[in-house]
OpenMM code with the backbone's topology and positions (N, CA, C; nanometers):
from openmm import Vec3, app, unit

residues = "MET GLY GLU ALA LYS ARG ARG GLN ALA ARG VAL GLN PRO SER SER LYS ALA ASN GLN MET ALA LEU TRP TRP GLN GLN PHE LEU LYS TRP THR THR ARG GLY THR TRP VAL GLY ILE GLY LEU LEU VAL LEU ILE TRP VAL THR VAL ARG PHE ILE GLY PRO SER PHE GLY TRP TRP GLN LEU ALA GLY GLU".split()
positions = [
    Vec3(0.0741, -0.1089, -0.0153),
    Vec3(0.0068, -0.0037, 0.0164),
    Vec3(0.0943, 0.1078, 0.0069),
    Vec3(0.0709, 0.2059, -0.0719),
    Vec3(0.1180, 0.3599, -0.0901),
    Vec3(0.1395, 0.4261, 0.0016),
    Vec3(0.2003, 0.5464, 0.0249),
    Vec3(0.1957, 0.6168, 0.1285),
    Vec3(0.0484, 0.7291, 0.1165),
    Vec3(-0.0052, 0.7629, -0.0065),
    Vec3(-0.1279, 0.8421, 0.0038),
    Vec3(-0.2394, 0.7559, 0.0298),
    Vec3(-0.2407, 0.6196, 0.0000),
    Vec3(-0.3356, 0.5345, 0.0528),
    Vec3(-0.3452, 0.4975, 0.1909),
    Vec3(-0.2422, 0.5208, 0.2424),
    Vec3(-0.2278, 0.5009, 0.4028),
    Vec3(-0.2733, 0.6047, 0.4625),
    Vec3(-0.2664, 0.7159, 0.4151),
    Vec3(-0.2955, 0.8653, 0.4965),
    Vec3(-0.4412, 0.8742, 0.4643),
    Vec3(-0.4803, 0.8296, 0.3160),
    Vec3(-0.6611, 0.8213, 0.2945),
    Vec3(-0.7171, 0.7392, 0.3841),
    Vec3(-0.6697, 0.6161, 0.4354),
    Vec3(-0.6843, 0.5193, 0.5219),
    Vec3(-0.7422, 0.5909, 0.6601),
    Vec3(-0.6396, 0.6773, 0.6871),
    Vec3(-0.6251, 0.7343, 0.8654),
    Vec3(-0.7275, 0.8411, 0.8759),
    Vec3(-0.7890, 0.8972, 0.7653),
    Vec3(-0.8641, 1.0254, 0.7956),
    Vec3(-0.9921, 0.9476, 0.8257),
    Vec3(-1.0607, 0.9478, 0.9222),
    Vec3(-1.1933, 0.9723, 0.9222),
    Vec3(-1.2652, 1.0582, 0.9062),
    Vec3(-1.4119, 1.0318, 0.8236),
    Vec3(-1.4895, 1.1143, 0.8083),
    Vec3(-1.5477, 1.1983, 0.8867),
    Vec3(-1.5602, 1.1302, 0.9966),
    Vec3(-1.6648, 1.1580, 1.1161),
    Vec3(-1.5779, 1.2414, 1.2127),
    Vec3(-1.4494, 1.2537, 1.2239),
    Vec3(-1.3884, 1.3002, 1.3029),
    Vec3(-1.4376, 1.4466, 1.3330),
    Vec3(-1.3990, 1.4750, 1.4598),
    Vec3(-1.4509, 1.6319, 1.4879),
    Vec3(-1.3741, 1.7371, 1.4401),
    Vec3(-1.2354, 1.6944, 1.3928),
    Vec3(-1.1232, 1.8048, 1.3407),
    Vec3(-1.1637, 1.7955, 1.1669),
    Vec3(-1.1888, 1.7109, 1.0944),
    Vec3(-1.2513, 1.6842, 0.9960),
    Vec3(-1.3315, 1.7843, 0.9390),
    Vec3(-1.4594, 1.7674, 1.0819),
    Vec3(-1.6056, 1.8184, 1.0336),
    Vec3(-1.5618, 1.9796, 1.0404),
    Vec3(-1.4866, 2.0272, 1.1251),
    Vec3(-1.4489, 2.1627, 1.1590),
    Vec3(-1.3938, 2.2346, 1.0175),
    Vec3(-1.2799, 2.1218, 0.9880),
    Vec3(-1.2035, 2.1662, 0.8510),
    Vec3(-1.3107, 2.2070, 0.7251),
    Vec3(-1.4064, 2.1130, 0.7402),
    Vec3(-1.4846, 2.1023, 0.6213),
    Vec3(-1.5916, 2.2126, 0.6313),
    Vec3(-1.6198, 2.2819, 0.7625),
    Vec3(-1.7120, 2.3923, 0.7748),
    Vec3(-1.6359, 2.5318, 0.7507),
    Vec3(-1.5220, 2.4977, 0.7794),
    Vec3(-1.4304, 2.6397, 0.7646),
    Vec3(-1.3850, 2.6595, 0.6124),
    Vec3(-1.3855, 2.5678, 0.5476),
    Vec3(-1.3948, 2.5771, 0.4029),
    Vec3(-1.5250, 2.6271, 0.3343),
    Vec3(-1.6285, 2.5705, 0.3956),
    Vec3(-1.7496, 2.6168, 0.3360),
    Vec3(-1.7731, 2.7768, 0.3653),
    Vec3(-1.7183, 2.7946, 0.5100),
    Vec3(-1.7387, 2.9527, 0.5525),
    Vec3(-1.6488, 3.0381, 0.4610),
    Vec3(-1.5373, 2.9873, 0.4360),
    Vec3(-1.4354, 3.0982, 0.3312),
    Vec3(-1.4989, 3.1008, 0.1963),
    Vec3(-1.5313, 2.9776, 0.1553),
    Vec3(-1.6010, 2.9978, 0.0241),
    Vec3(-1.7293, 3.0991, 0.0018),
    Vec3(-1.8352, 3.0926, 0.1178),
    Vec3(-1.9420, 3.1885, 0.1103),
    Vec3(-1.8816, 3.3231, 0.1285),
    Vec3(-1.7854, 3.3420, 0.2315),
    Vec3(-1.7596, 3.4693, 0.2505),
    Vec3(-1.6749, 3.5364, 0.1286),
    Vec3(-1.6078, 3.4457, 0.0618),
    Vec3(-1.5097, 3.5197, -0.0676),
    Vec3(-1.6324, 3.5319, -0.1622),
    Vec3(-1.7304, 3.4379, -0.1674),
    Vec3(-1.8164, 3.4886, -0.2882),
    Vec3(-1.9261, 3.6297, -0.2381),
    Vec3(-1.9371, 3.6106, -0.1156),
    Vec3(-2.0125, 3.7257, -0.0711),
    Vec3(-1.9284, 3.8839, -0.0776),
    Vec3(-1.7753, 3.8684, -0.0703),
    Vec3(-1.6976, 3.9596, -0.0758),
    Vec3(-1.6793, 4.0252, -0.2376),
    Vec3(-1.7146, 3.8999, -0.3220),
    Vec3(-1.7030, 3.9752, -0.4492),
    Vec3(-1.8343, 4.0170, -0.5213),
    Vec3(-1.9441, 3.9493, -0.4774),
    Vec3(-2.0674, 4.0037, -0.5099),
    Vec3(-2.0646, 4.1691, -0.4434),
    Vec3(-2.0258, 4.1933, -0.3276),
    Vec3(-2.0107, 4.3064, -0.2653),
    Vec3(-1.9373, 4.4271, -0.3788),
    Vec3(-1.8090, 4.3749, -0.4012),
    Vec3(-1.7347, 4.4355, -0.4905),
    Vec3(-1.7778, 4.5002, -0.6178),
    Vec3(-1.8643, 4.4185, -0.6775),
    Vec3(-1.9447, 4.4456, -0.8182),
    Vec3(-2.0511, 4.5183, -0.7665),
    Vec3(-2.1336, 4.5008, -0.6599),
    Vec3(-2.2367, 4.6099, -0.6328),
    Vec3(-2.1769, 4.7452, -0.6160),
    Vec3(-2.0621, 4.7536, -0.5458),
    Vec3(-2.0099, 4.8920, -0.5055),
    Vec3(-1.9850, 4.9576, -0.6393),
    Vec3(-1.9036, 4.8569, -0.7451),
    Vec3(-1.8650, 4.9397, -0.8844),
    Vec3(-1.9985, 4.9413, -0.9598),
    Vec3(-2.0922, 4.8773, -0.9593),
    Vec3(-2.2008, 4.9192, -1.0113),
    Vec3(-2.2811, 5.0342, -0.9898),
    Vec3(-2.2709, 5.0594, -0.8375),
    Vec3(-2.3433, 5.1850, -0.7753),
    Vec3(-2.2580, 5.3230, -0.8258),
    Vec3(-2.1177, 5.2911, -0.8172),
    Vec3(-2.0078, 5.3985, -0.8794),
    Vec3(-2.0602, 5.4533, -0.9952),
    Vec3(-2.0722, 5.3289, -1.0931),
    Vec3(-2.0732, 5.3779, -1.2119),
    Vec3(-2.2020, 5.4479, -1.2587),
    Vec3(-2.3055, 5.4124, -1.1653),
    Vec3(-2.4693, 5.4647, -1.2019),
    Vec3(-2.4351, 5.5852, -1.1570),
    Vec3(-2.3883, 5.6221, -1.0491),
    Vec3(-2.3810, 5.7788, -0.9846),
    Vec3(-2.3002, 5.8427, -1.0606),
    Vec3(-2.1631, 5.8088, -1.1214),
    Vec3(-2.0756, 5.9086, -1.1624),
    Vec3(-2.1175, 5.9229, -1.3295),
    Vec3(-2.1843, 5.8097, -1.3844),
    Vec3(-2.1731, 5.8219, -1.5286),
    Vec3(-2.3405, 5.7978, -1.5957),
    Vec3(-2.4149, 5.7162, -1.5144),
    Vec3(-2.5627, 5.6995, -1.5956),
    Vec3(-2.6417, 5.8060, -1.5346),
    Vec3(-2.6578, 5.8195, -1.4089),
    Vec3(-2.7499, 5.9198, -1.3643),
    Vec3(-2.7221, 6.0508, -1.4228),
    Vec3(-2.5949, 6.1118, -1.4323),
    Vec3(-2.5924, 6.2550, -1.4969),
    Vec3(-2.6356, 6.2676, -1.6589),
    Vec3(-2.6010, 6.1596, -1.7218),
    Vec3(-2.6062, 6.1423, -1.8617),
    Vec3(-2.7562, 6.1463, -1.8714),
    Vec3(-2.8539, 6.0841, -1.8141),
    Vec3(-2.9926, 6.0924, -1.8148),
    Vec3(-3.0574, 6.1949, -1.7670),
    Vec3(-2.9691, 6.2680, -1.6821),
    Vec3(-3.0326, 6.3926, -1.6369),
    Vec3(-3.1180, 6.3822, -1.5073),
    Vec3(-3.0953, 6.2954, -1.4525),
    Vec3(-3.1386, 6.2356, -1.3159),
    Vec3(-3.0924, 6.3437, -1.1819),
    Vec3(-2.9558, 6.3666, -1.2316),
    Vec3(-2.9131, 6.4659, -1.1303),
    Vec3(-2.7913, 6.5075, -1.1656),
    Vec3(-2.7267, 6.6102, -1.0981),
    Vec3(-2.5937, 6.6832, -1.1248),
    Vec3(-2.5095, 6.6431, -1.0305),
    Vec3(-2.3694, 6.6408, -1.0818),
    Vec3(-2.2499, 6.5905, -0.9882),
    Vec3(-2.2443, 6.7440, -0.8908),
    Vec3(-2.1877, 6.7265, -0.7834),
    Vec3(-2.1689, 6.8527, -0.7148),
    Vec3(-2.0295, 6.9302, -0.7797),
    Vec3(-1.9561, 6.8625, -0.8204),
    Vec3(-1.7895, 6.9156, -0.8824),
    Vec3(-1.8237, 6.9869, -0.9974),
    Vec3(-1.9280, 6.9676, -1.0612),
    Vec3(-1.9342, 7.0107, -1.2249),
    Vec3(-2.0042, 7.1482, -1.2203),
] * unit.nanometer
topology = app.Topology()
chain = topology.addChain("A")
for resn in residues:
    res = topology.addResidue(resn, chain)
    for name in ("N", "CA", "C"):
        topology.addAtom(name, app.Element.getBySymbol(name[0]), res)
């Protein structure tokens, strides 16, 4: 039996440490996705306030 198979055999799917590691990976996955969604929304709002709104005459920027 190779070393990789021995290591795989030792990992217990029901072990508490393994469950915590899986939970942490899921947490990082969701928070990373949420961060990118937030950045995208921030850029969309900025483009709307800076370019789209003034071009349609919805408002004028204070500096102009």
